[in-house]
One Martini backbone bead per residue (centre of mass of N, CA, C, O) as a GRO file, in nm:
protein
  464
    1MET     BB    1   0.098   0.032   0.022
    2THR     BB    2   0.067   0.361   0.002
    3LYS     BB    3   0.269   0.617   0.154
    4ILE     BB    4   0.159   0.923   0.254
    5LYS     BB    5   0.345   1.250   0.259
    6ASN     BB    6   0.211   1.420   0.011
    7ILE     BB    7  -0.031   1.697  -0.023
    8CYS     BB    8  -0.255   1.824  -0.275
    9CYS     BB    9  -0.476   2.118  -0.307
   10ILE     BB   10  -0.720   2.224  -0.533
   11GLY     BB   11  -0.837   2.463  -0.359
   12ALA     BB   12  -0.932   2.748  -0.120
   13GLY     BB   13  -1.209   2.682  -0.008
   14TYR     BB   14  -1.480   2.550   0.175
   15VAL     BB   15  -1.338   2.261   0.134
   16GLY     BB   16  -1.024   2.267   0.121
   17GLY     BB   17  -0.937   2.418   0.359
   18PRO     BB   18  -1.066   2.258   0.604
   19THR     BB   19  -0.979   1.978   0.526
   20MET     BB   20  -0.669   2.022   0.521
   21ALA     BB   21  -0.643   2.130   0.812
   22VAL     BB   22  -0.734   1.858   0.950
   23ILE     BB   23  -0.529   1.669   0.824
   24ALA     BB   24  -0.284   1.821   0.938
   25GLN     BB   25  -0.360   1.788   1.229
   26LYS     BB   26  -0.399   1.462   1.228
   27CYS     BB   27  -0.122   1.452   1.019
   28PRO     BB   28   0.186   1.558   1.088
   29GLY     BB   29   0.348   1.357   0.869
   30ILE     BB   30   0.196   1.542   0.661
   31LYS     BB   31   0.212   1.729   0.372
   32VAL     BB   32   0.012   2.027   0.323
   33THR     BB   33  -0.103   2.169   0.015
   34VAL     BB   34  -0.252   2.469  -0.084
   35VAL     BB   35  -0.391   2.566  -0.404
   36ASP     BB   36  -0.415   2.880  -0.594
   37ILE     BB   37  -0.489   3.144  -0.818
   38ASN     BB   38  -0.570   3.315  -0.565
   39ALA     BB   39  -0.369   3.537  -0.403
   40GLU     BB   40  -0.556   3.659  -0.193
   41ARG     BB   41  -0.658   3.407  -0.058
   42ILE     BB   42  -0.380   3.285   0.023
   43GLN     BB   43  -0.303   3.530   0.201
   44GLN     BB   44  -0.547   3.485   0.408
   45TRP     BB   45  -0.447   3.195   0.507
   46GLN     BB   46  -0.177   3.351   0.635
   47THR     BB   47  -0.382   3.455   0.840
   48ASP     BB   48  -0.641   3.557   1.079
   49ASP     BB   49  -0.803   3.645   0.798
   50LEU     BB   50  -1.011   3.450   0.674
   51PRO     BB   51  -1.198   3.394   0.383
   52ILE     BB   52  -1.360   3.220   0.596
   53TYR     BB   53  -1.636   3.140   0.801
   54GLU     BB   54  -1.556   2.916   1.084
   55PRO     BB   55  -1.597   2.746   1.355
   56GLY     BB   56  -1.262   2.667   1.453
   57LEU     BB   57  -1.069   2.708   1.213
   58LEU     BB   58  -0.833   2.888   1.312
   59GLU     BB   59  -0.715   2.690   1.522
   60VAL     BB   60  -0.642   2.476   1.317
   61VAL     BB   61  -0.452   2.635   1.135
   62LYS     BB   62  -0.248   2.736   1.356
   63GLU     BB   63  -0.146   2.454   1.435
   64ALA     BB   64  -0.045   2.371   1.118
   65ARG     BB   65   0.077   2.624   1.032
   66GLY     BB   66   0.416   2.575   0.925
   67ARG     BB   67   0.442   2.270   0.966
   68ASN     BB   68   0.211   2.103   0.744
   69LEU     BB   69   0.074   2.377   0.644
   70PHE     BB   70   0.016   2.511   0.316
   71PHE     BB   71   0.017   2.813   0.106
   72SER     BB   72  -0.026   2.847  -0.265
   73THR     BB   73   0.042   2.949  -0.614
   74ASP     BB   74   0.221   2.688  -0.676
   75ILE     BB   75   0.094   2.446  -0.851
   76ASP     BB   76   0.314   2.275  -0.985
   77LYS     BB   77   0.472   2.202  -0.736
   78GLY     BB   78   0.246   2.073  -0.576
   79ILE     BB   79   0.197   1.842  -0.781
   80ARG     BB   80   0.486   1.725  -0.808
   81GLU     BB   81   0.526   1.653  -0.483
   82ALA     BB   82   0.272   1.469  -0.492
   83GLU     BB   83   0.088   1.181  -0.439
   84MET     BB   84  -0.172   1.346  -0.350
   85ILE     BB   85  -0.473   1.485  -0.518
   86PHE     BB   86  -0.699   1.742  -0.465
   87MET     BB   87  -1.027   1.829  -0.595
   88SER     BB   88  -1.153   2.176  -0.489
   89VAL     BB   89  -1.342   2.285  -0.703
   90ASN     BB   90  -1.563   2.460  -0.876
   91THR     BB   91  -1.927   2.346  -0.956
   92PRO     BB   92  -2.131   2.509  -1.116
   93THR     BB   93  -2.390   2.610  -1.280
   94LYS     BB   94  -2.481   2.644  -1.585
   95THR     BB   95  -2.493   2.957  -1.814
   96TYR     BB   96  -2.449   2.759  -2.068
   97GLY     BB   97  -2.554   2.573  -2.300
   98VAL     BB   98  -2.556   2.267  -2.237
   99GLY     BB   99  -2.743   2.254  -1.947
  100LYS     BB  100  -2.856   2.506  -1.880
  101GLY     BB  101  -2.942   2.543  -1.526
  102ARG     BB  102  -2.825   2.237  -1.440
  103ALA     BB  103  -2.563   2.160  -1.510
  104ALA     BB  104  -2.241   2.119  -1.453
  105ASP     BB  105  -1.953   2.300  -1.434
  106LEU     BB  106  -1.628   2.149  -1.548
  107LYS     BB  107  -1.384   2.342  -1.621
  108PHE     BB  108  -1.213   2.323  -1.354
  109VAL     BB  109  -1.161   2.026  -1.365
  110GLU     BB  110  -1.030   2.008  -1.638
  111LEU     BB  111  -0.797   2.204  -1.576
  112SER     BB  112  -0.681   2.033  -1.347
  113ALA     BB  113  -0.625   1.774  -1.494
  114ARG     BB  114  -0.436   1.908  -1.706
  115LYS     BB  115  -0.226   2.000  -1.504
  116ILE     BB  116  -0.150   1.726  -1.394
  117ALA     BB  117  -0.065   1.599  -1.661
  118GLU     BB  118   0.158   1.809  -1.733
  119VAL     BB  119   0.349   1.800  -1.452
  120SER     BB  120   0.373   1.511  -1.401
  121THR     BB  121   0.636   1.256  -1.297
  122THR     BB  122   0.457   1.090  -1.098
  123ASP     BB  123   0.265   0.904  -0.933
  124LYS     BB  124  -0.104   0.933  -0.881
  125ILE     BB  125  -0.354   1.046  -0.658
  126VAL     BB  126  -0.684   1.126  -0.751
  127VAL     BB  127  -0.928   1.344  -0.570
  128GLU     BB  128  -1.261   1.383  -0.550
  129LYS     BB  129  -1.417   1.660  -0.378
  130SER     BB  130  -1.609   1.756  -0.556
  131THR     BB  131  -1.916   1.801  -0.685
  132LEU     BB  132  -2.016   1.537  -0.908
  133PRO     BB  133  -2.105   1.379  -1.162
  134VAL     BB  134  -2.165   1.094  -1.274
  135ARG     BB  135  -1.869   0.990  -1.446
  136THR     BB  136  -1.637   1.196  -1.430
  137ALA     BB  137  -1.385   1.015  -1.387
  138GLN     BB  138  -1.374   0.932  -1.694
  139SER     BB  139  -1.274   1.209  -1.783
  140ILE     BB  140  -1.027   1.228  -1.606
  141LYS     BB  141  -0.881   0.978  -1.716
  142ALA     BB  142  -0.863   1.071  -2.002
  143ILE     BB  143  -0.681   1.320  -1.954
  144LEU     BB  144  -0.454   1.169  -1.803
  145SER     BB  145  -0.390   0.968  -2.056
  146GLU     BB  146  -0.250   1.190  -2.257
  147GLN     BB  147   0.000   1.157  -2.141
  148THR     BB  148   0.336   1.048  -2.233
  149ARG     BB  149   0.428   0.964  -1.982
  150ASP     BB  150   0.511   0.720  -1.725
  151VAL     BB  151   0.218   0.785  -1.577
  152LYS     BB  152   0.023   0.693  -1.297
  153PHE     BB  153  -0.333   0.685  -1.232
  154GLN     BB  154  -0.567   0.740  -0.958
  155VAL     BB  155  -0.918   0.757  -0.911
  156LEU     BB  156  -1.110   0.927  -0.661
  157SER     BB  157  -1.391   0.933  -0.446
  158ASN     BB  158  -1.446   1.211  -0.190
  159PRO     BB  159  -1.704   1.328  -0.065
  160GLU     BB  160  -1.848   1.591   0.088
  161PHE     BB  161  -2.034   1.635   0.426
  162LEU     BB  162  -2.076   1.947   0.481
  163ALA     BB  163  -2.170   2.197   0.716
  164GLU     BB  164  -2.213   2.501   0.738
  165GLY     BB  165  -2.110   2.587   1.076
  166THR     BB  166  -1.991   2.262   1.112
  167ALA     BB  167  -1.730   2.153   0.964
  168ILE     BB  168  -1.526   2.079   1.190
  169ASN     BB  169  -1.704   1.872   1.321
  170ASP     BB  170  -1.754   1.700   1.062
  171LEU     BB  171  -1.445   1.624   1.049
  172HIS     BB  172  -1.387   1.511   1.331
  173ALA     BB  173  -1.717   1.382   1.332
  174PRO     BB  174  -1.812   1.183   1.111
  175ASP     BB  175  -2.075   0.984   0.984
  176ARG     BB  176  -1.886   0.962   0.719
  177VAL     BB  177  -1.660   0.801   0.480
  178LEU     BB  178  -1.622   0.827   0.127
  179ILE     BB  179  -1.474   0.571  -0.095
  180GLY     BB  180  -1.410   0.574  -0.445
  181GLY     BB  181  -1.314   0.293  -0.675
  182ASP     BB  182  -1.144   0.091  -0.841
  183GLN     BB  183  -1.171  -0.287  -0.868
  184THR     BB  184  -0.860  -0.295  -0.852
  185PRO     BB  185  -0.552  -0.328  -0.733
  186GLU     BB  186  -0.487  -0.023  -0.766
  187GLY     BB  187  -0.754   0.094  -0.662
  188LEU     BB  188  -0.755  -0.038  -0.386
  189ALA     BB  189  -0.487   0.087  -0.290
  190ALA     BB  190  -0.584   0.375  -0.297
  191ILE     BB  191  -0.813   0.347  -0.101
  192ASP     BB  192  -0.623   0.261   0.136
  193ALA     BB  193  -0.455   0.527   0.146
  194LEU     BB  194  -0.692   0.714   0.219
  195THR     BB  195  -0.789   0.555   0.470
  196GLU     BB  196  -0.543   0.585   0.644
  197ILE     BB  197  -0.575   0.885   0.693
  198TYR     BB  198  -0.852   0.885   0.834
  199ALA     BB  199  -0.761   0.663   1.055
  200CYS     BB  200  -0.630   0.883   1.252
  201TRP     BB  201  -0.965   0.970   1.347
  202VAL     BB  202  -1.143   0.749   1.210
  203HIS     BB  203  -1.353   0.510   1.231
  204PRO     BB  204  -1.362   0.236   1.034
  205GLU     BB  205  -1.678   0.207   1.028
  206LYS     BB  206  -1.698   0.514   0.878
  207ILE     BB  207  -1.549   0.380   0.635
  208ILE     BB  208  -1.657   0.384   0.295
  209GLN     BB  209  -1.637   0.144   0.044
  210THR     BB  210  -1.652   0.187  -0.317
  211ARG     BB  211  -1.750   0.257  -0.604
  212LEU     BB  212  -1.717   0.522  -0.807
  213TRP     BB  213  -2.017   0.577  -0.890
  214SER     BB  214  -2.142   0.556  -0.607
  215SER     BB  215  -2.002   0.797  -0.481
  216GLU     BB  216  -2.090   1.020  -0.669
  217LEU     BB  217  -2.412   0.970  -0.633
  218SER     BB  218  -2.439   1.003  -0.318
  219LYS     BB  219  -2.411   1.301  -0.293
  220LEU     BB  220  -2.646   1.398  -0.462
  221ALA     BB  221  -2.868   1.219  -0.309
  222ALA     BB  222  -2.820   1.340  -0.024
  223ASN     BB  223  -2.902   1.634  -0.099
  224ALA     BB  224  -3.177   1.575  -0.220
  225PHE     BB  225  -3.307   1.457   0.036
  226LEU     BB  226  -3.266   1.705   0.226
  227ALA     BB  227  -3.417   1.910   0.041
  228GLN     BB  228  -3.684   1.765   0.032
  229ARG     BB  229  -3.755   1.798   0.333
  230ILE     BB  230  -3.775   2.102   0.328
  231SER     BB  231  -3.984   2.132   0.114
  232SER     BB  232  -4.201   1.969   0.257
  233ILE     BB  233  -4.230   2.147   0.515
  234ASN     BB  234  -4.291   2.405   0.352
  235SER     BB  235  -4.553   2.313   0.235
  236ILE     BB  236  -4.692   2.283   0.510
  237SER     BB  237  -4.668   2.576   0.613
  238ALA     BB  238  -4.885   2.697   0.426
  239LEU     BB  239  -5.115   2.521   0.552
  240CYS     BB  240  -5.087   2.620   0.841
  241GLU     BB  241  -5.158   2.920   0.804
  242ILE     BB  242  -5.451   2.865   0.704
  243THR     BB  243  -5.556   2.663   0.939
  244GLY     BB  244  -5.380   2.718   1.232
  245ALA     BB  245  -5.130   2.572   1.238
  246ASP     BB  246  -4.821   2.430   1.371
  247VAL     BB  247  -4.524   2.346   1.237
  248ASP     BB  248  -4.375   2.253   1.482
  249GLU     BB  249  -4.574   2.043   1.574
  250VAL     BB  250  -4.578   1.884   1.317
  251ALA     BB  251  -4.278   1.813   1.304
  252TYR     BB  252  -4.261   1.663   1.566
  253ALA     BB  253  -4.464   1.444   1.508
  254ILE     BB  254  -4.314   1.339   1.260
  255GLY     BB  255  -4.020   1.297   1.396
  256THR     BB  256  -4.114   1.058   1.605
  257ASP     BB  257  -4.075   0.889   1.361
  258THR     BB  258  -3.837   0.668   1.300
  259ARG     BB  259  -3.870   0.662   0.981
  260ILE     BB  260  -3.792   0.981   0.972
  261GLY     BB  261  -3.729   1.197   1.174
  262PRO     BB  262  -3.607   1.538   1.283
  263LYS     BB  263  -3.437   1.607   1.041
  264PHE     BB  264  -3.508   1.858   0.822
  265LEU     BB  265  -3.791   1.990   0.972
  266LYS     BB  266  -3.731   2.307   0.924
  267ALA     BB  267  -3.899   2.582   0.882
  268SER     BB  268  -3.863   2.817   0.610
  269VAL     BB  269  -3.768   3.049   0.359
  270GLY     BB  270  -3.531   2.869   0.257
  271PHE     BB  271  -3.294   2.710   0.092
  272GLY     BB  272  -2.933   2.724   0.048
  273GLY     BB  273  -2.639   2.751  -0.092
  274SER     BB  274  -2.403   2.546  -0.287
  275CYS     BB  275  -2.563   2.251  -0.314
  276PHE     BB  276  -2.867   2.184  -0.339
  277GLN     BB  277  -2.960   2.320  -0.601
  278LYS     BB  278  -2.720   2.225  -0.779
  279ASP     BB  279  -2.757   1.916  -0.733
  280ILE     BB  280  -3.048   1.883  -0.825
  281LEU     BB  281  -3.015   1.989  -1.109
  282ASN     BB  282  -2.804   1.778  -1.191
  283LEU     BB  283  -2.997   1.541  -1.148
  284VAL     BB  284  -3.207   1.634  -1.354
  285TYR     BB  285  -3.013   1.631  -1.597
  286LEU     BB  286  -2.941   1.335  -1.592
  287CYS     BB  287  -3.226   1.227  -1.617
  288GLU     BB  288  -3.274   1.362  -1.899
  289TYR     BB  289  -3.026   1.235  -2.038
  290PHE     BB  290  -3.129   0.919  -1.960
  291GLY     BB  291  -3.452   0.920  -2.004
  292LEU     BB  292  -3.600   1.047  -1.712
  293PRO     BB  293  -3.857   1.263  -1.682
  294GLU     BB  294  -4.005   1.173  -1.412
  295VAL     BB  295  -3.758   1.202  -1.226
  296ALA     BB  296  -3.699   1.492  -1.289
  297ALA     BB  297  -3.968   1.625  -1.210
  298TYR     BB  298  -3.959   1.538  -0.915
  299TRP     BB  299  -3.695   1.700  -0.828
  300GLU     BB  300  -3.769   1.981  -0.940
  301GLN     BB  301  -3.991   2.040  -0.731
  302VAL     BB  302  -3.795   2.113  -0.494
  303VAL     BB  303  -3.717   2.384  -0.619
  304VAL     BB  304  -3.981   2.513  -0.671
  305MET     BB  305  -4.060   2.516  -0.366
  306ASN     BB  306  -3.830   2.700  -0.284
  307ASP     BB  307  -3.906   2.943  -0.456
  308TYR     BB  308  -4.192   2.980  -0.338
  309GLN     BB  309  -4.108   3.039  -0.041
  310LYS     BB  310  -3.973   3.304  -0.108
  311ARG     BB  311  -4.193   3.447  -0.255
  312ARG     BB  312  -4.408   3.423  -0.033
  313PHE     BB  313  -4.258   3.591   0.188
  314ALA     BB  314  -4.264   3.850   0.027
  315GLN     BB  315  -4.571   3.869  -0.033
  316ASN     BB  316  -4.654   3.884   0.275
  317ILE     BB  317  -4.525   4.152   0.329
  318ILE     BB  318  -4.688   4.322   0.124
  319GLN     BB  319  -4.973   4.251   0.221
  320GLU     BB  320  -4.948   4.345   0.522
  321LEU     BB  321  -4.853   4.638   0.395
  322PHE     BB  322  -5.116   4.711   0.219
  323ASN     BB  323  -4.985   4.633  -0.082
  324THR     BB  324  -4.736   4.834   0.003
  325VAL     BB  325  -4.362   4.926  -0.019
  326SER     BB  326  -4.340   5.196  -0.126
  327GLY     BB  327  -4.092   5.365   0.060
  328LYS     BB  328  -4.048   5.154   0.258
  329LYS     BB  329  -3.903   5.008   0.543
  330ILE     BB  330  -3.694   4.704   0.531
  331CYS     BB  331  -3.574   4.479   0.768
  332LEU     BB  332  -3.289   4.266   0.749
  333LEU     BB  333  -3.197   3.967   0.926
  334GLY     BB  334  -2.978   3.865   0.735
  335TRP     BB  335  -2.777   3.689   0.455
  336ALA     BB  336  -2.695   3.444   0.504
  337PHE     BB  337  -2.799   3.116   0.459
  338LYS     BB  338  -2.671   3.081   0.749
  339LYS     BB  339  -2.542   3.020   1.030
  340ASP     BB  340  -2.191   3.039   1.073
  341THR     BB  341  -2.165   3.212   0.799
  342ASN     BB  342  -2.045   3.403   0.492
  343ASP     BB  343  -2.232   3.248   0.298
  344THR     BB  344  -2.454   3.356   0.003
  345ARG     BB  345  -2.536   3.121  -0.167
  346GLU     BB  346  -2.864   3.113  -0.233
  347SER     BB  347  -2.998   3.316  -0.060
  348ALA     BB  348  -3.295   3.424   0.046
  349ALA     BB  349  -3.233   3.730   0.074
  350ILE     BB  350  -3.193   3.796  -0.229
  351TYR     BB  351  -3.488   3.736  -0.326
  352VAL     BB  352  -3.649   3.899  -0.122
  353THR     BB  353  -3.518   4.161  -0.201
  354ASP     BB  354  -3.596   4.164  -0.502
  355HIS     BB  355  -3.900   4.178  -0.456
  356LEU     BB  356  -3.900   4.438  -0.294
  357LEU     BB  357  -3.755   4.622  -0.509
  358ASN     BB  358  -3.975   4.584  -0.725
  359ASP     BB  359  -4.162   4.764  -0.500
  360LEU     BB  360  -3.978   5.005  -0.386
  361ALA     BB  361  -3.822   4.929  -0.145
  362GLN     BB  362  -3.644   4.989   0.161
  363VAL     BB  363  -3.355   4.820   0.225
  364SER     BB  364  -3.230   4.682   0.523
  365VAL     BB  365  -2.910   4.545   0.656
  366TYR     BB  366  -2.805   4.273   0.880
  367ASP     BB  367  -2.477   4.114   0.929
  368PRO     BB  368  -2.218   3.969   1.126
  369GLN     BB  369  -2.029   3.857   0.838
  370VAL     BB  370  -2.125   4.008   0.588
  371PRO     BB  371  -2.016   4.194   0.354
  372THR     BB  372  -2.113   4.456   0.165
  373ARG     BB  373  -1.993   4.368  -0.118
  374ALA     BB  374  -2.153   4.097  -0.134
  375MET     BB  375  -2.443   4.206  -0.142
  376TYR     BB  376  -2.410   4.381  -0.408
  377ALA     BB  377  -2.314   4.136  -0.578
  378ASP     BB  378  -2.566   3.969  -0.557
  379MET     BB  379  -2.770   4.179  -0.683
  380ASN     BB  380  -2.595   4.223  -0.954
  381TYR     BB  381  -2.616   3.926  -1.062
  382LEU     BB  382  -2.925   3.931  -1.140
  383GLN     BB  383  -2.997   4.187  -1.325
  384THR     BB  384  -3.260   4.360  -1.252
  385ARG     BB  385  -3.060   4.607  -1.192
  386SER     BB  386  -2.879   4.843  -1.131
  387ALA     BB  387  -2.620   4.930  -0.925
  388ALA     BB  388  -2.741   5.212  -0.852
  389GLU     BB  389  -3.011   5.108  -0.753
  390ASN     BB  390  -2.929   4.925  -0.541
  391GLU     BB  391  -2.782   5.148  -0.369
  392GLN     BB  392  -3.051   5.317  -0.331
  393LEU     BB  393  -3.230   5.062  -0.196
  394LEU     BB  394  -2.969   4.957  -0.039
  395ASP     BB  395  -2.889   4.906   0.311
  396VAL     BB  396  -2.596   4.881   0.503
  397HIS     BB  397  -2.533   4.759   0.835
  398LYS     BB  398  -2.337   4.746   1.158
  399ASP     BB  399  -2.625   4.793   1.307
  400PRO     BB  400  -2.933   4.675   1.397
  401TYR     BB  401  -3.064   4.934   1.516
  402GLU     BB  402  -3.029   5.098   1.264
  403ALA     BB  403  -3.162   4.911   1.061
  404ALA     BB  404  -3.457   4.937   1.228
  405LYS     BB  405  -3.477   5.228   1.202
  406GLY     BB  406  -3.791   5.326   1.082
  407ALA     BB  407  -3.926   5.060   1.036
  408HIS     BB  408  -4.207   4.876   0.933
  409ALA     BB  409  -4.022   4.609   0.904
  410ILE     BB  410  -3.917   4.275   1.003
  411ALA     BB  411  -3.683   4.027   0.869
  412VAL     BB  412  -3.605   3.692   0.922
  413ILE     BB  413  -3.341   3.499   0.756
  414THR     BB  414  -3.140   3.434   0.973
  415GLU     BB  415  -3.026   3.208   1.250
  416TRP     BB  416  -2.896   3.405   1.447
  417ASP     BB  417  -2.846   3.402   1.786
  418GLU     BB  418  -2.826   3.713   1.846
  419PHE     BB  419  -3.130   3.785   1.790
  420ARG     BB  420  -3.231   3.691   2.086
  421THR     BB  421  -3.068   3.932   2.249
  422TYR     BB  422  -3.226   4.165   2.189
  423ASP     BB  423  -3.387   4.482   2.229
  424TRP     BB  424  -3.705   4.489   2.133
  425GLN     BB  425  -3.823   4.738   2.263
  426ARG     BB  426  -3.628   4.939   2.127
  427ILE     BB  427  -3.698   4.859   1.836
  428TYR     BB  428  -3.996   4.934   1.851
  429ASP     BB  429  -3.975   5.234   1.941
  430ASN     BB  430  -3.815   5.296   1.641
  431MET     BB  431  -4.072   5.225   1.484
  432GLU     BB  432  -4.309   5.206   1.281
  433LYS     BB  433  -4.662   5.238   1.285
  434PRO     BB  434  -4.703   4.945   1.252
  435ALA     BB  435  -4.517   4.663   1.373
  436PHE     BB  436  -4.345   4.429   1.190
  437LEU     BB  437  -4.283   4.063   1.200
  438PHE     BB  438  -4.083   3.829   1.005
  439ASP     BB  439  -4.034   3.484   1.067
  440GLY     BB  440  -3.830   3.274   0.872
  441ARG     BB  441  -3.726   3.070   1.146
  442ASN     BB  442  -3.854   3.060   1.420
  443LEU     BB  443  -3.664   3.210   1.650
  444LEU     BB  444  -3.855   3.367   1.826
  445ASP     BB  445  -4.052   3.527   2.079
  446HIS     BB  446  -4.377   3.580   2.004
  447LYS     BB  447  -4.512   3.656   2.271
  448MET     BB  448  -4.322   3.883   2.346
  449LEU     BB  449  -4.366   4.054   2.088
  450ARG     BB  450  -4.671   4.099   2.126
  451GLU     BB  451  -4.651   4.237   2.402
  452ILE     BB  452  -4.496   4.486   2.280
  453GLY     BB  453  -4.659   4.512   1.958
  454PHE     BB  454  -4.621   4.325   1.750
  455ARG     BB  455  -4.671   4.204   1.422
  456VAL     BB  456  -4.679   3.861   1.380
  457LYS     BB  457  -4.516   3.666   1.111
  458ALA     BB  458  -4.487   3.312   1.058
  459ILE     BB  459  -4.374   3.040   0.960
  460GLY     BB  460  -4.629   2.805   0.995
  461LYS     BB  461  -4.834   3.019   1.147
  462GLY     BB  462  -5.109   3.061   1.278
  463GLU     BB  463  -5.355   3.231   1.408
  464GLU     BB  464  -5.406   3.335   1.762
   0.00000   0.00000   0.00000
């Protein structure tokens, strides 16, 4: 079995950075180098101001950085020196060509594979860490086989199952580690080499070895199932509001069934993040490609339901504010797609804001971790209106009390714990009356808020 002493990871983002930091922490005898073409991002990884926010990440990085964890823009050197190379590059949904709007854009994966083939002078184990469509490894193998030197490659699939906000805990104590590879002597040896690395801190029973295609598809399927649960409970939340039921009570009753369980049954304004929507759309595209239109339509409905929930939340705000928000100030608490991260990809806040701005609302936002430039970039990416219009209608604040001052309504978009600790009486006293609060996460004490004077409207809560 190959004894790995040197690892290179291509991609210093949300997956590559934390994963390599933990491997370096737990395997001090292995040199781990994270490479990226983004010089600014690499520089940030070498400071205490990391490019991503994740609880506990800085402590892990500081423990290993300079000892056996390194960050570099010298991609060629990192590849040449490594016995094992992780590919942790971005695989966004295509915005052009065949599969537009559904298929994964694999251009960064292809570029990485071609770079590995170009500069490698010794045998390598190449590990897919990015979320990829099933059978992508076949394309990677084809690219790697084009090199003319006598270099042998083994391709493994090792998908990440991290939840942003708990990524370090997920890496330290994973539910499972999935490693897929060819069922040949060389492929099985490569699987064992990666297994040995994880076995430094993960119990062997939690390390699952599979065929290559099974590993690739398992990641897409897992995210699709989780997203399906969120869309399912969100569909019930709409019915709860009309009938007077309480979605939390319904979810609890459902979750006590051991066949279902309680996880991912929290009603909200909608799921976001880099994985769920992208992976479901990818799954939809694969089903269409392989001639399974009914299966494709089934999974696409999960995304349709999620879009509906975001739109419904914004429409409820407009309707409750007497069917017009033109010129009215709406305060949004939270911009990240979930708490304990600064990631805004597919965040519900973006789309709720877009709907409100379409009705000429004046939206003010506070988020404890998301920088101002990221919020404006998110809105400009939609291309619904000009950058100047977005700056005119969207105000970003560093203080939540200033963000809420003079507002006609507050909408809770992200479930940051700090929102529970605010002086809500003070906030209410400085708002326009009647003061509305729309709780998109069912985060706050609604009884307390109503006693103060707020008109509370919460996801999945019928009128009391």
